[in-house]
C-alpha positions, 0 to 999 in steps of 0.5 A: 499499499502506498504511503498516505498523502497529506494535503493543506487545503486553504479554504478561505482563498477564492471567490466562494470559500468553504461553500466550493472547497469542502465538497471539493475536498470530501469528494476528494477523499472519497476518490483517494483512500490513502488521502488525508486533509487538512482544511485551513480556515473558519472552523464553525463554517467547515463543521457546518458544511461537513454536515453528516460527513461519513465516519470513513472520510471523517476521520482522514480530515483535519481542521485548522482554525483561523477566520483570517483570509486574504482577498484579491485587493490585498497587496502580496507584500502585505501577507509577510507583514499582517497575514501570517495567520492567514489560511493561505500562509499557514497552509503554506507554512505547513508544506515548510515544516513537512507536516503536509506534502502539498498545499492548494489555494484558490486565493490571491495569486500574488500573495500565494506566489510571495508566500511560497517563495518566502517560506519554501524557497526555490529549488537549486539552480532555479531563479524564479518559481513559474506558474504552469498550467495545463490546456486541453488538446482535443485533437490528441486527447491529452493535455499540453503544458504552458508556462509561465502563465503570470509569475514572471512578466519580465523573463530573460533567456536563461529563465525560459531555459529553467521554464523548459527543463520544470515543464519537461519534468511535470509533463514526463508523468503523463506524457506517452513519449519524451515530452515535445518543448516548444517556445512560444513566438510570433513566427517560425523563422529564427530572426523573428522574436525578442532578443531574449526568445532567441537567445533562449532558442538558441540554448535550448538547441544545444540541450540534446537531452531536452526534445526541442522543436522550436518556435510555436505560434499561437495558432498551434498552441491547441493541435498537439504540436508540443506538450510543453509550451514556454514563455513569459508570464504576459504572453501565457497569461494572455493565452490562457484567459484568452481560451477560457474566453473562447470556450465560454463564447463557444458554449454560449452560441451553441445554446443560443442557436440551439434554441433559436427554433424547433428544427435547431432545437431537434438538431441539438436533441440529436447530436446531444451525445457529441456536443457532450463529448465536446463540452467535457473536453473543452471545459475549463473546469478539467484543467483547474489547478496551475503549479507553482513549479520551481519551489522546495515544496508543492503548491497548487493555485486554482482558479478563484471562480472555480466551482466545486469540480474545478476545485476538485481538479486542483487537488487532483494536480496536487495528488499527482505531483506528490505521487511524482515527487515532482520538486525533487525531480526537477532539483535532480534535473537541474543538477544533471543539466547544470554543465550542460546549460551552463555551456549552452547560455 
């Protein structure tokens, strides 16, 4: 039997707080009999939502009480001065003290990133952590990883190379082949792109141990050409939010068109299985859970407006990273590549 996995959950973060997080936590416990959870937040509200939870699940739940939370308007730097008793800080601190294997939060992204860097520090060889998100690739029925999606706006070539290494490590656990790494750019030609993108491309081409395939353009992100797409945090954040917006538009257009007249409603009814399959493949909730890679501990960031199903998938991402021992694997990979990357950059 595998070792019991233990994850801390910031119950107070996100737009909906305990009303979403607690049901998602219970679902995770039901799916994973070797999982235990620490719910960090307002105990009376948590206990109320637990209701008549089955004993077999309740025995694997611990509650750490705090009524202090960090909202989206809180400046990240204020966390270290005023919010050390917040649910977010306490959850990350439990990772640092090895009381849990990972933590999951839907709270303020900047605050979570700063708290993670302060308490956990970065893996040796990694200058800055990156936020990595997964996006659907319906044509090949698997996911593609995109990083950075918002942690680092001004990114230099050495950091882009670090992102490639970290992305390859995470993708290796779900990819049936050696992860293909692409560098997001505005064209395929060598002369296109910023100075830092071109320098990163030159360095990646010299790293024989990475499966670098070259530049990826925006229209190729979802076609399965690459398993890991590397970019700076500005471009990545635009991509991830734009793709979520497109999915929302598609769903709204489909619903609007289906309800216009009886013939369209009939066609929609006949094609319901196909539409259900399409909806499942592009549903953002399935891909919720962005990891803060590069830290000496596992932190998964859920989207702030995630509902129960979405937050459940964020916990699932944390479980996978615990099972794959991602921080140690990144550290090992960076150490083995140090001579190679030093010569390439």
